[in-house]
C-alpha positions in Angstrom: 2.6 -20.5 15.9 -0.2 -22.4 17.6 0.1 -23.2 21.2 0.1 -27.0 21.1 2.8 -28.9 19.0 2.9 -32.7 18.9 5.3 -35.1 17.3 7.7 -32.4 16.3 11.5 -32.7 16.5 11.7 -29.3 18.2 9.6 -27.1 20.5 10.0 -23.3 20.5 11.0 -21.7 23.8 7.9 -20.1 25.4 8.4 -16.6 26.9 8.3 -16.4 30.7 5.0 -15.8 32.5 2.8 -16.9 29.6 -0.2 -19.3 29.7 0.0 -22.7 28.1 -2.8 -21.8 25.6 -1.0 -18.7 24.3 0.7 -19.1 20.9 4.4 -19.2 20.6 6.0 -16.1 19.1 8.8 -17.1 16.7 11.3 -14.8 15.0 10.2 -14.4 11.4 13.4 -15.5 9.7 13.7 -18.6 11.8 10.1 -19.5 11.1 10.7 -19.2 7.4 13.9 -21.2 7.5 12.2 -24.1 9.4 8.8 -24.1 7.8 9.2 -22.4 4.4 11.1 -25.3 2.9 8.8 -28.1 4.0 5.3 -26.6 4.2 3.2 -29.7 4.3 -0.5 -29.4 5.2 0.4 -30.7 8.7 3.1 -28.2 9.3 1.1 -25.3 7.9 -1.5 -26.0 10.6 1.1 -25.2 13.2 1.2 -21.5 12.1 -1.0 -18.7 13.3 -1.1 -15.2 11.8 -3.1 -12.9 14.1 -2.6 -9.6 12.2 -3.1 -11.2 8.8 -6.2 -12.9 10.0 -7.6 -9.6 11.3 -6.8 -7.7 8.2 -8.2 -10.3 5.8 -11.3 -10.7 7.9 -11.8 -6.9 7.7 -11.3 -6.8 4.0 -13.6 -9.6 3.3 -16.3 -8.9 5.8 -19.8 -9.1 4.3 -18.3 -9.2 0.9 -17.4 -5.5 1.0 -13.9 -5.8 -0.5 -12.2 -8.3 -2.7 -8.7 -7.3 -3.4 -7.4 -8.3 -6.9 -3.8 -7.5 -6.1 -1.6 -7.9 -3.1 1.8 -6.3 -2.5 4.0 -7.7 0.3 7.1 -5.9 1.4 9.7 -8.2 2.9 12.9 -7.3 4.7 16.4 -8.8 4.3 19.2 -7.2 6.4 21.9 -9.9 5.8 24.4 -7.2 4.8 23.7 -5.1 7.9 24.4 -7.8 10.5 27.6 -10.0 10.5 27.9 -13.6 11.8 28.8 -12.4 15.3 25.8 -10.1 15.5 23.5 -12.9 14.3 24.4 -15.0 17.4 22.3 -12.6 19.5 18.8 -13.9 19.8 17.2 -10.5 19.7 19.2 -9.3 16.7 17.0 -7.5 14.1 18.4 -10.0 11.6 16.1 -12.6 13.0 13.1 -10.4 12.5 13.6 -10.2 8.7 10.7 -11.6 6.7 12.4 -12.6 3.5 12.2 -16.3 4.3 8.4 -16.2 4.7 7.4 -15.9 1.1 6.3 -19.6 0.7 4.2 -19.3 3.8 2.5 -16.0 2.6 1.8 -17.7 -0.8 0.1 -20.5 0.9 -1.8 -18.2 3.2 -3.1 -15.9 0.4 -4.0 -18.9 -1.7 -6.3 -20.2 1.0 -7.7 -16.9 2.4 -7.9 -14.7 -0.7 -8.3 -17.0 -3.7 -9.7 -14.3 -5.9 -6.5 -12.3 -5.9 -5.1 -12.1 -9.5 -1.5 -11.2 -8.7 0.9 -10.9 -5.7 4.0 -8.8 -5.8 6.8 -9.5 -3.3 9.1 -6.6 -2.8 12.3 -6.8 -0.7 13.8 -4.1 1.4 17.5 -5.1 1.2 20.0 -2.5 2.5 23.4 -2.5 0.7 25.5 -1.5 3.7 25.6 -1.4 7.5 24.6 2.3 7.3 21.3 1.5 5.7 19.7 -0.5 8.6 15.9 -0.5 8.5 15.8 1.5 11.8 17.3 4.5 9.9 14.3 6.7 9.0 15.8 8.4 6.0 17.3 5.2 4.5 14.1 3.2 5.1 12.1 5.9 3.3 14.4 5.8 0.4 14.3 2.0 0.1 10.5 2.0 0.3 10.2 4.6 -2.4 12.6 2.7 -4.6 10.8 -0.7 -4.4 7.3 0.8 -4.7 8.4 2.9 -7.7 9.3 -0.3 -9.5 5.5 -1.1 -9.8 2.8 0.4 -11.9 -0.6 1.2 -10.2 -4.1 1.8 -11.5 -4.7 5.5 -10.5 -8.4 4.8 -10.0 -7.9 1.8 -7.7 -8.8 1.8 -4.1 -5.7 0.9 -2.0 -5.7 -0.7 1.4 -2.4 -0.5 3.4 -1.3 -2.3 6.6 1.9 -0.6 7.8 2.1 -2.0 11.4 4.2 -5.1 10.9 7.6 -3.5 10.6 10.1 -1.2 12.2 8.8 2.3 13.1 10.9 3.6 10.3 9.4 1.2 7.7 5.9 1.8 9.0 6.3 5.6 8.7 7.9 5.3 5.2 5.1 3.1 3.9 2.5 5.4 5.3 4.2 8.5 3.9 4.9 7.1 0.4 1.4 5.6 0.0 -0.2 8.9 1.0 2.0 10.7 -1.6 1.2 8.2 -4.3 -2.5 7.5 -3.7 -3.7 10.5 -1.7 -7.4 10.1 -0.8 -7.6 6.7 -2.6 -5.8 5.0 0.3 -7.2 3.5 3.5 -5.1 2.1 6.3 -5.8 -1.2 8.0 -5.0 -1.2 11.7 -5.3 -3.7 14.5 -3.6 -4.9 17.7 -2.2 -8.4 17.7 -2.6 -8.6 21.5 -6.4 -7.9 21.5 -8.8 -10.6 22.3 -11.1 -11.6 19.4 -8.6 -10.0 17.1 -10.5 -10.7 14.0 -13.2 -8.4 15.2 -10.8 -5.6 16.0 -9.3 -4.7 12.6 -10.4 -1.4 11.3 -10.0 1.1 8.5 -8.5 4.6 9.0 -9.3 7.0 6.2 -6.3 8.6 4.5 -7.7 12.0 5.4 -6.8 11.3 9.1 -3.2 10.9 8.1 -3.2 13.4 5.3 -4.5 16.1 7.5 -1.6 15.7 10.0 0.9 15.7 7.1 -0.7 18.7 5.5 -0.6 20.7 8.8 3.1 20.0 9.1 3.6 21.1 5.5 1.6 24.2 6.2 3.6 25.0 9.3 6.9 24.7 7.3 5.6 27.1 4.7 4.4 29.5 7.4 8.0 29.7 8.7 8.9 30.9 5.3 6.1 33.4 5.2 4.6 31.6 2.2 1.0 32.5 3.1 -0.4 31.6 -0.3 1.1 28.2 0.0 -0.4 27.7 3.5 -3.8 28.8 2.2 -3.6 26.4 -0.8 -2.9 23.5 1.6 -5.5 24.3 4.2 -8.3 25.5 2.0 -10.0 22.1 1.6 -10.3 21.8 5.4 -12.3 25.0 5.9 -14.1 25.0 2.6 -17.4 23.8 4.1 -16.5 24.2 7.8 -18.1 26.4 10.4 -15.5 25.6 13.0 -14.6 28.9 14.6 -10.9 28.1 14.7 -10.8 27.2 11.0 -12.8 30.4 10.2 -10.2 32.4 12.2 -7.3 30.7 10.3 -9.0 31.4 7.0 -9.5 35.1 7.8 -6.0 35.6 9.1 -4.6 33.9 6.0 -6.7 36.1 3.7 -5.2 39.1 5.4 -1.7 37.7 5.2 -2.0 37.0 1.5 -3.1 40.5 0.8 -0.2 41.9 2.8 2.3 39.6 1.0 1.2 41.2 -2.3 1.7 44.7 -0.7 -2.1 45.3 -0.7 -1.7 47.1 2.6 -4.9 49.0 2.4 -7.0 45.9 1.8 -5.0 44.2 4.6 -5.7 47.0 7.0 -9.4 47.1 6.2 -9.7 43.3 6.7 -7.9 43.6 10.1 -11.0 45.5 11.3 -11.4 47.2 14.6 -8.0 46.0 15.9 -6.2 48.1 13.4 -8.7 51.0 13.0 -6.6 53.5 14.9 -3.4 52.6 13.1 -4.8 52.7 9.6 -6.0 56.2 10.1 -2.4 57.4 10.4 -0.9 58.6 7.2 2.4 56.9 8.0 1.3 53.3 8.8 1.8 51.7 5.4 5.5 52.8 5.3 6.3 50.4 8.2 4.3 47.6 6.6 6.3 48.0 3.3 9.6 48.0 5.3 8.7 44.9 7.2 7.8 43.2 3.9 11.3 44.0 2.9 12.6 42.2 6.0 10.5 39.2 5.2 11.8 39.1 1.6 15.4 39.1 2.8 14.6 36.2 5.2 13.2 34.4 2.1 16.4 35.0 0.3 14.8 37.4 -2.2 17.4 40.2 -2.2 16.0 42.2 -5.1 12.6 42.6 -3.5 14.2 43.2 -0.1 16.0 46.2 -1.5 12.9 47.3 -3.5 10.5 47.2 -0.6 12.9 48.8 1.9 13.6 51.7 -0.4 10.0 51.9 -1.4 9.0 52.1 2.2 11.0 55.2 2.8 10.3 56.9 -0.5 6.6 56.1 -0.2 6.5 57.4 3.3 8.1 60.7 2.3 5.5 61.1 -0.4 2.7 60.4 2.2 4.3 63.0 4.5 4.4 65.6 1.7 0.7 64.9 0.8 -0.2 65.4 4.4 2.0 68.5 5.0 1.5 70.4 1.8 -2.1 69.7 0.9 -2.8 73.3 -0.3 0.0 73.1 -2.8 -0.7 69.6 -4.1 -2.5 69.1 -7.4 -2.9 66.1 -9.7 -2.5 68.2 -12.8 -1.2 65.8 -15.4 -4.2 64.0 -17.1 -1.8 61.4 -18.5 -0.6 60.6 -15.0 -3.7 61.0 -12.9 -2.2 59.4 -9.8 1.0 61.5 -9.8 1.0 64.4 -7.3 2.7 67.8 -8.2 3.5 70.7 -6.0 2.4 74.0 -7.5 3.4 77.6 -6.6 0.3 78.3 -4.6 0.9 80.0 -1.2 4.3 78.3 -1.2 6.1 78.5 2.1 9.2 80.7 1.9 11.6 78.0 2.9 10.6 76.0 -0.2 11.2 78.8 -2.7 14.8 77.7 -3.5 13.8 74.1 -3.7 10.9 74.8 -6.0 12.9 76.9 -8.4 15.7 74.3 -8.5 13.3 71.4 -9.3 10.4 72.9 -11.2 9.2 72.0 -14.7 9.4 75.4 -16.5 6.6 74.5 -18.9 4.1 73.5 -16.2 5.5 75.5 -13.3 5.3 72.6 -10.9 7.5 69.9 -9.3 6.6 66.2 -9.4 6.6 64.3 -6.0 9.0 61.5 -7.1 12.7 60.8 -7.4 15.4 63.1 -5.8 13.0 66.1 -5.7 11.0 64.2 -3.1 14.1 63.7 -0.9 15.3 67.3 -1.3 11.8 68.5 -0.4 12.1 66.6 2.9 15.5 68.2 3.6 14.3 71.7 2.7 11.4 71.3 5.1 13.5 70.5 8.2 15.9 72.8 10.1 19.4 72.2 9.0 20.6 71.2 12.5 17.8 68.6 12.8 18.6 67.1 9.4 22.3 67.0 10.1 21.8 65.0 13.3 20.1 62.1 11.5 22.7 60.0 9.7 20.0 57.5 8.6 18.0 59.9 6.4 21.2 61.5 5.0 22.3 58.1 3.8 19.1 57.2 2.1 18.8 60.6 0.5 22.4 60.3 -0.8 23.9 56.9 -1.1 20.8 54.6 -1.2 18.8 56.4 -3.9 21.8 56.2 -6.3 22.5 52.5 -5.4 18.8 51.7 -6.0 18.9 53.2 -9.4 22.1 51.4 -10.4 20.8 48.1 -9.1 17.4 48.3 -10.8 19.0 49.0 -14.1 21.3 46.0 -13.9 20.7 42.4 -14.7 23.5 41.0 -12.5 22.7 39.0 -9.4 22.1 40.8 -6.1 23.8 39.4 -3.0 22.6 40.0 0.5 25.7 42.2 1.2 24.7 44.3 -1.8 21.4 45.1 0.0 23.4 46.2 3.1 25.9 48.2 1.1 23.1 50.1 -0.6 22.1 51.4 2.8 25.8 51.9 3.9 25.6 49.1 6.4 27.2 45.6 6.6 24.7 43.3 8.3 21.0 42.6 8.7 20.6 44.2 12.1 22.2 47.5 11.0 20.2 47.5 7.8 16.9 47.1 9.6 18.0 49.8 12.1 18.8 52.2 9.3 15.5 51.7 7.5 13.6 52.1 10.9 15.6 55.3 11.6 14.5 56.8 8.3 10.9 55.9 8.9 10.8 57.2 12.4 12.5 60.5 11.2 9.8 61.1 8.6 6.8 60.0 10.7 8.1 61.4 14.0 7.3 58.1 15.7 9.5 56.1 18.1 9.2 52.4 17.1 12.0 50.2 18.4 11.9 47.6 15.5 10.3 47.1 12.2 8.5 44.0 13.5 6.9 45.9 16.4 5.8 48.6 14.0 4.1 46.2 11.7 0.5 45.0 12.0 1.4 41.9 10.0 3.9 40.7 12.6 0.9 40.3 15.0 -1.2 38.6 12.4 1.6 36.1 11.7 1.9 35.2 15.4 -1.8 34.7 15.7 -1.7 32.4 12.6 1.0 30.3 14.2 -1.0 30.0 17.4 -4.2 29.2 15.6 -2.7 26.4 13.5 -0.9 25.0 16.5 -4.3 24.8 18.4 -6.0 23.3 15.3 -3.3 20.6 15.2 -3.8 19.8 18.9 -7.6 19.4 18.6 -7.2 17.1 15.6 
């Protein structure tokens, strides 16, 4: 409201410590109640709209933009605040804008005469619990009113989201980004700036979108959804030489390979950091086991059981290939990747095992299934085998449970995974898998996470994305 009022039957109360030439600041609902019903030319001249003036000036400067449609979101919290609460001068009830519609109509008629249509939407909570300072409720209300309109998908959209509660502002920003993506620009200004009309400015949606996308990526990263993170962030590093973005890209590339159990490609991509580890015959067994841990955290019980058992069985096979190289042949042309042990300089301690498991026609034993586990047992002194409960369980109980589970279509609960390993919780399950791997590899890792190269890559990814967020 302009600073000098003459011949009026009222004078607004000026805030303390303000200059005489400063405009009065009047609660929106009160302004509409007083002026909206008697908006003569004379009374209209009393009013001053610094933010609207700045935004319209920015839109119309040098003929750059001529909006053909305006959408105004008004607020009405009459259900939220009772008569007693409305007696408080600073009650949010008096900040509602629902009474300003006649004033806005006059303003846009004079300032933006080329506009073809104006939609007035009202945020009107239905109960006290839906106040417009409630972030979740405000978002729902904004989504509801905007969904009532149809939009041209090819139109450029300009949004001012400053003149509302923080919850409304955030909701408008969020929903407009979701609806219009890169087609939206945000108009921002500061109503307390001098020469306000010169201070309005556009903010590209990409500035907001990038922040939202990073938050979305971080949420997916917590779920180990590396492909999802890569899909979200790919547009940002596509044409970038930023070293941090290149680092994130490379780490995600490794993580995606690991997540698809392409451990060899993952290890090669890791480079010099992993060179010593990947030269060990046992390293991929620990990666497979940790992938099982990740799958259980994701709630994928079937894959958790699959990868945990595969880790141990696969590691035993790698152990056999390393230990019994002279006896190993790939002798079945129809299964060229299947290894067989042949009776070639066979160690004496394996004679009973070989005779009990051999294929009489081909005189060999395939390195898969129970024969693989009994080979491991036959290769160790009995007292050493008997001391390790973990390997005994997997060679007995787990292999049978695995076979039953993978031939069944019933659902698999988390407890079923633990039961298959003769445990009853996640910690004991991980410990059992680790105990089996350490027994086979003769290593002394204290956890599956510490044994995995991927755990380190994941931590580096988290740090890199955090740093990227801070610098943007």
